[in-house]
Structure formats: C-alpha cells, structure tokens
C-alpha angles and dihedrals in degrees: 000000000000125000138184089222134014120189123197107211132028104219124119088294098045102042094043090050090050096051094045091048091051090050087055092055102263126139103236137194125185120202113211127155096189134037118325112255097049126227095326098060097032108030108009136028100016106041090040091056089050090055091047091051090054089051091049092051091049091050091052091052092048090053098036091121088065086066095046095260123131111210111198114223130003118302114224129187116238100215096193092052092046090054091044091053092051091051091049091052091050092047091051092052091049090052087051089060089050088055093048091050091052092046092050095040094243115158119228108213106195115215145054116308126216127178114244094179136324092292105038142052129198114218122200114198128207091272093053095254114146127214128176119218124194124218139170090222134021127199120198111212102156097143127200144286137213111298118235125213118213092241094041105054112175116234094177092237113060100003107044143171129222094279093059090043089063095053109033112153093221134025109252119231090220137017137182113209115201113204128030103217120119095290095047097045094044094051092042089054093047097050093042091051093057094047109273115136103240133195118189117204121197127180094205129067094256137038118243084025096191090064130086110282093241089056093046092052093047092050089048090055091048093050092048089050086055087055097252109146107230119199114190128191086021135128135197106239098182144342124219110203098172095104134054090276133039113256105210121195109209123188111214128184089265107034148330116281132189116221128182126217140159092232136022113205115201109209100161098132137278138290124219121254099232100126119115098001095111102251094125094053091052096045097242105176121246130197119198092338097313133091113268113232139166127239090286095046097253114153123211088266111083113245095014121106136178132205141169128023093353093067129059117278136071112325094233131134095231090051091053090050092050091049090050093056093048092046096048095044090052090051088051091056097255125131106241123180111248118249113272102225091186090068105051117132118222126200137192116192102211122122107288094034123227126217131169145163135186128001126356116227091257093049092047091053092046088052088060099252124150104225143208114191131198123196131182123185120217088227084079094048118103093206092049091049091049091050093046089238105119099142113110144021148228116253120189124188119203134181105250093215102044098024088224120149108253100174144352127206123186133179122177145069115333095354090136086068092049102051096080091070087062093045089056090044092055093044090053092045092244120184129214088258091054090054098044091046092054110094111235122197119257131254099026138119088236094064085073086075089063089045091053091050088051090051091053087059096043088248100112112152100183100043 
C-alpha cells in the first residue's frame, strides 16, 4: 500500500503528526507494535499522574483533621486497586487515540518498522511476517526507554525501571530510587505517600538538578519533611540481589554506606530507541547519539524526518507534539515557525509541584545578564493558606535593562497549571510591568505571579 506519509511510532510526536497530516489532506499510516499513544500515554505521563492523584487523595484523608473533618477509622491505600486504576486510565487514553485515528482516517499498521530506503518501510508483525509499505515521506518518532547504568542492570524484579514501578504486584516496604529528575522524584513521592520507606539518591548537589537552585532546595526540604531520605552527591556503586533484600553500596561525600531495600528503582534518564530501525544502513547522520535534523526535522536523507526523544532537545511529550506539527506542516508546503527551544515549560508533579520556563538565576548570570528578581512565598498567599498548601513560592527573573522576563520558577500546589501564563508572557516579550499591571483574580494561587512581579520592582503590596 502507498502512503503520502508513514510514521514509525505513535507517541505524542507520532500520533499528533499523523492527525495533523490527515487534516492537511495526506494519506497516513502509523507503524506501532505496542499500544497506541507510546510511552507517555501508556507507561509515562498519564499512568504516573493517576498514581500521584491517588497519593494526593490519600494524603488529604490522612490530614483531614487539619481541615476540620473527622474521618472515622484508619484510611489505608489498596495498592492493587491504585495500580489497576492507573492502568484503566492509560487504557482509556490509548483507546482515545484509536478513536482519533478512525475519525481522521489514519491507518494503524501493527508491527515493528524498519527503513528499507527513503521511500519504503518494512514492517514485521508479531508472527514474523514482513510487509513493505511505500511512502513519499517517512517520520521517525520511536521515542526512548529507561536508561541502564553498567553497575545498575535492571532485572525487572529487584532492580527495576519506571515501567515496572507502575505495575508492581505488591507494594514494597522499602525502595531506593536512583536519580532525582522528574521520574525519580515523582515515583519517590508516590511510594512514600502510600507508606513505602523511600531513599532518594542523587549524584549532583541538588535534586531536580535542571531546576533553579532555590526550587531544588525547597523541594528537598519538602521531601525530607515527608520523611524521604535524600542523599546528595552520592552514587550507587553496586547492588547485591542475592538475598531477600537488595544490598546497595552507596558512595557518599564522606564514606561508603550499605543500605537495604526491597526494590531499587533506576531513574537515571532515558536512552533513544534507534536500534534496528535501519538508520545505520542508510547513513542517517547522528550527533551525540541522536539523529541530526534541521529546524524542520529533516534528516540528511531526503524524505526522512525525525522528531521527539530521538532528536536533540528536551525529552518531553509536549515538545514532541510541537515538533510534529512543525514537521508535518513543512512537508505540506506551509511555512511554520520553528520550535523555540528557549521557551519550553517543564513540570514535575510531586507535592509541592514544580514548574519552570526559561533561564535559571545561575544561567541568566552566566549569560551576562544584569538581573532583577521578584519572589513571592505562598505563605503570604490567602488561597494557599485556605487550601493548606503553603509550601513554595513564585520566582521571576527579569533583565534589569530591558525588563523582559528571562525565566520563571514555581514550586507549590497547582503550579503546573500556572506556568503557561509565563510561557505566553515570554513569547509575547512581556515585561515585569506588563505582568504587575495585569489584573489577576483573587483569591488564587496565580495572583502570586503578579505579586512576584511587584516584588521585582520594589512595589510589593503583600510582603
């Protein structure tokens, strides 16, 4: 069968590319051997947020008396039901992609895709049968998987990755999480919330190391308050799985320590899925382990494109979707604006949540900017006090000369729903004066953005 566009992979890059291409009049086929929606919908963003919601509800129940509510009896998490709910949510989202494909007349070609040349793809189905499909254009959107360290080989039982962490049969009594990025901190928070004893090990001096240092330190304090043991500047040297428990040798700045845990979760990043898809045979150019593309995701092989985790840029679902739109519209002959990688919001769904965009304070200084910074703590927010969610703050970084917003760093309840205001502000070249002169509703968490802009101008009313 011939297509205008074939996409290998159905994650947030692949399925968005497929639907947009169909809207633009192309005949589209998507090659996917597993569930539609890729890692994000099935094994990442969506099921993780379901687990975290269960943890949040349980935390509310545990602290109900703080809100004047007497809960009779002891609330207990049912681990199996929590996991089951998360799988049902993921399955529902995957079925939603099936519906969208049917609605937009996108063909789902089930199997593993491998490039034959720049106009054809060989698909191997579950029975080993091979079929070649022809297409004018081909987009690679094969995503990534859990990264393995040489001294932390995953066996899927005692040393696990994020996929296994979402579907454990039994709740472990203890867990060591290696890596404190978004995946590690979110899963550490979830398991700790439902009663697992959690230790979080991070090689760098701060957890969530891509975030502003003030945010990293605040989240560290919040996790420690929740009784998560946080070990910074520490590395896992080895894991002995021969006994009932894992014996984990951890090198700290002072000495080597041996810790025991039922489960070790490796959350040290992801590796690209580039193996076996034919790129080596066709000479597709790589750069530092990822496919090299131009601003419109064209590879060096005419008619072949790449988007998402397999190209350089943040490995985030919303980034892959944005790349998909730009790529497909360029194929269709339109004139899309390239993705602005300096204005990508990032979110971590712990409690408190973390959200950021643009430059950290350190990066802004290193770039030679003269700064003015506004900060507003949620301890001074009426809405945060009413909600019993006073941990955190809004931090805004402006260029002192131009007054432009360089970066925004938020930690607190619901800040992942607030960051987009600041993404729009940066895109529209908003100044601190623009933000503080914009009326925000009261009482809300988001009015703290206005308060932080006021603080940057020494005009703070509520501080």
